[in-house]
N, C-alpha and C positions, 0 to 999 in steps of 0.2 A: 504494500500500500504506500503510495507516494505522499509527499507532504501536503499537497493540495487536497487530496481526498481526506486525509486526517483532519485538516483544518475545516473542511466543509462538514464533516460528520460532527466534529466538536461544536461548531456553531449551530448546526441543526438541532443537536440534542439540547444545547443550552436554551435555544429559543423555545423548543417544545416544553422543556421543564418550566421555564418562566411563564409561558402561557397556561400550562396546567395549574401552576401555583396560583395564578391570578384567577382562573376560572373556579378553582376550589374555594377560595375565600369569598368570592362573590356569591357562590352557591350557599355559603354559610351566613349570608345576610350582610356581609361587609361592603362598604362603599368607600370610594376615595375620600380622604379627609386630611385637612391640614393639621400640622402639629402646632399647638399654641405654645411655642417655645420662646426663648429669649430673643431670637432673631425677629419673629413676627411682632413681638412687643416693641422691639427697638425701632422698627420701621415706623410705627405709630408715634413713638416718643419723639422721633426726629421731627415730626410735623409741628410739634409744639414750639420749636425754636423759631419757626416762621409764621406762627399763627397770629390772627388779627383779633381785635377786641370783640368782634361779633362771633368768634368761634366759641366752641364749647369743648371742654375736656371732662371725661368721666373717670373718676377714681373710686376705688373701693376694693372689696373682695369679690367673690364669685357671684354674690347677689346682684351687684351692679352689672356684672358681665352677662348674666342670664336675663335679668329683669328689664334692662333698657335695650330696646331694639332700635338699631340705627336708622332703618328705613322709616319707621314711624316718627322718630324725632325729626328727621329731615323733612318729612311731609308736613309737619306742623310748623317748623321754624324756617325752613329753607336752608338750614345749615346742617351738614353731616358732622356729628360729634366725633372727637378723637377718643377711642376706647382704650383706656390704660388700666382698667381694673385688673387685679391679679388674684387668681383663686388661692384661697387658703392663706392670704397675706394681709398684713396691716397696710392701710393706705398711707400711713404717716411718712415712711421713707420717700415714697414717690411724690407726695405733696411737697415735702421738704426740698426735694431736688428741683421741682418746677419753680417753686417760690425763690429759691436761692441761686439757681443756675440759668434762669431765663428771665426775659423782660416781659413775659406774657402777663396780660392784665384783662383777659376776657373772662368768660364764665368757667368756673371749676365746680362741678358737682361731686361731692364726696359722700359715698354711701357709708352709713354707720351700722355695720354688723357688730353688735356689742361685744361678742366673744372674741373678735379679732381686733376691732378698733381700740378697745381698752385693754388689750392683752399684755403688751410689754413695750419697753424701749430698749431692752437688752439686745445688743447686736447679734449675739449668737443664737437667740431664740428663733424658732422656726418661722413664726408669723412675720418677724422683722427681716430675717435673713432672706426669705423667699422674695420679698419685694426689693430689698437692697441689692440682691444679686443681679436683678434685672437692670437696675440703675447703673450698677458697676459695669455690666456687660455693654450697655449702650455707650458708655464713655470710652471703653477700651477696645471695642470691636475693630477688627482689621478689615482692610479692603478685601482680603481673601475670604473672610467670613461672610461679608456682605455679598460677594459674588457667588459663593457657594449656596447661600440662601436663595438668591435670585434664580440660579440654575435649578434648584430643587423644586421650586414651586410648580412648574408644569408637570413634573413627575408626581408630586403629591396630589395634584388636582385630578389626575387621570388614571393612576394605577394604585390598586389596593395593596399590592405586594411590597410597596415601599413605605407602607404605613408604620409609623413608630411614634413615640411621644416622649417628651422630656419629663412628663408627669409620671410615666410608668404605670399605665392602666393594666388591670389584670387581663383584659381582652386584647392587648396589643399582640401583633403577630410577628414582630421581629424575633430573631433567634434567641436573644437574651431573655425576652419576656416568656417565650414558649418554654425555655428551660426552667425559668423561675417558677412556672406554674405546675411543674411536675410535683405531684403530691408526695411528701416525705413525712414520716411520722414525727410528731413533736417531741424532740429529745430534751428540750430545755425545761419543759413544764410551764413556760411563760405563755400568756394569751397570744394567739396567732392573729395577725392582721387579716381581717375578712376580705374576700374578693371584692375589688373595687373597679367596676367597669365604667368606661367612658359613657356619659349620658348627655352629650351635646355635640353639635357640629359647628366648629369654628370656621369663619370665613376669613378672607385675606385681610379685611380691615378690622378683624376681630369681632365682628357681629357674631353673636353666640346663642342661637336658639336651642332650647332643650330638645332632645330627640323625641320623636313621637312615641317610641317604645316606652320611654320613662313615663310619659303622660298617660299611657293607656294600659300598660302591663303592670298590674299591681304587684306581682311577684318580683319583677325587676326593680320597681320603685322601692319595695321593701328591702331589697338587698343594699340599696344606697342608704336607707335609714339605718341598717345594721352598722354600716361604716361610721355614720355620724355618732351613733351611740358608743361605738368602740373608741372613737377619738375623744369625745367629750368626757366619757366616764374615766378614760385613762389620763386625762389632763389634771394633774395635781397642782398646777400653778395658779394662784389667785390672780384676778385682774389687777392691773396697776393703774387704777383710775386716775389718781392725781398726777402721776408721771406722764401718762399718755395725753391727758387733757392739757397739761401745761406745755408739753412739746408741741401739740397741735396749735394751741392758742398763739404761741409766739409766731409761727408761720402764718396763721390766719390773719393776725394783726398786720404783719408786713405786707401780705398780699392785698388786703383790703385798703390799706393806706396808699398803695400805689394805683388804686382805682379798680382792682379786681372784683369780680362778682362771685361771691362764695355762696353755695347752696348745700345744705345738709339734707340727706334723705334717709329715712329708715324704711327699708324695703320690707315686704311681707314675709312672714314665716308662719308656720302653723304646727298643729299637733304637739308632739313631745318636745320639739325644739323650742317652740314659742312658749310653752309652759315653763321650761327651764330658764329662758331669757326673762320672762316676766317675774320669776321668783328670785333669781340670783343676779340678774343684770337689769334691774327694773328701770323703767322709764324715768321715775322720779329721782333715782340716785345717779343715773349715768347720762341719759339723754338730755334731760332738762337743764342740769348745770352746764353741760357743754354748749347748748344752744344759747342760754342766757349770757354766758361769758364771752362767746364768740361774736354775738350780735349778727350772726349770719342768718339768711333766710332759711327756714327749716320746714320740712314736710314729713310727718309721721303717718304711715299708711292708715292707722286706725282712726285718724281724725276725719276720714272721708268715707261716706256711706258706700260708694262704689267699690272701695277696696276692702272693706271689712270682712267680706265673705269669700275672698280669694283663697283658694286652697292650694298649697304647694304639694305636688305629687309625692315628693320625698321629704317634705316638711321644711325645706329651706330655700327652694327656688321655684319660680313660676314656670308653668308650661309655656311653650312658644306662643300659643293663642292668648293666654292670659298676660304674657309679657307685652305682647303688642297692644292689648287693651290698656294695661297699666301705663305704658310709655305714652300712648296717645292722650289718655285722660290726665295724667300728671303734668305733662307738658302744657296742656290747655289750662290747667289750674295755675301753673307757674306763670304763664303768659298773662292770665287775668290778674294776677297779683303784681305784675310788673317785674317779676324775678327773671323772666326771659323776654327778650324782644323777638319780634317776628320779622325775619329778613326775607320772607317769601316775596317773589315778584310774580304777578299774574301775567 
């Protein structure tokens, strides 16, 4: 067999293998999806450096990422917001970065998820480190990293077989994740992290609707609730209300003094999570002092009849349908209050 024949056979077998792998995962219900990694976040962060006063930036944890839909915001205001919320993270490091490292003085909406917002200011704690690592990556990223991200986007958008995630979901299909999912007996006796599957589909501008499966499949939604219980019950660190509030207030004052428009929002939660938040992170002890001290415009979902009965399928985030409703209605409320301007042109 000559070299050309060997090369042809090798290429043919490789192509057949790749096609078979792609077809297999699509048959399992997988679809092409982007990775919400540091690169995707950094592209949006770069937009803030050149943003105008009529622009809007969304900060917070995953509730802002899920509950604010960019198409609906743009339809109501004429401006597409910059989505910089980061799942499982405190918004304080990112807000601090924008206030102190840019001249931006447009609108910043900060979502207040009490368990994360008031969690800590300790640099090595997970809620802080997750956000700060994205800020640091944005500052330090190389041109090679930017090019690699740009070249990867067409592949991520069109092929399931390249799916992976920085988060490390249990249903990722890269080799490392598949190996990690091999069941091995618990030799340590410590509680094992429950399976945590992806439950949203991120878009290139980080618009992030919940997957339909999460909204309609109770068993799947309950598996996410199991993860929340594991994380919350395993967290022995008390909230640092005073430290986090003071840190935020210093940046809020600086931002508002230069003409910035600051908005605080408490997004919906329900079920077991809402019960815990009401009991241990109450509105009276955490939200109200923050709002009063910051003098920012503030919106708490329970203050509005149209939001009181919204149910989060896994207790912490709105379904895509409800998120579109929530975004539209809240933006209209904020416009009526003068908290947001309308830049739409007919």
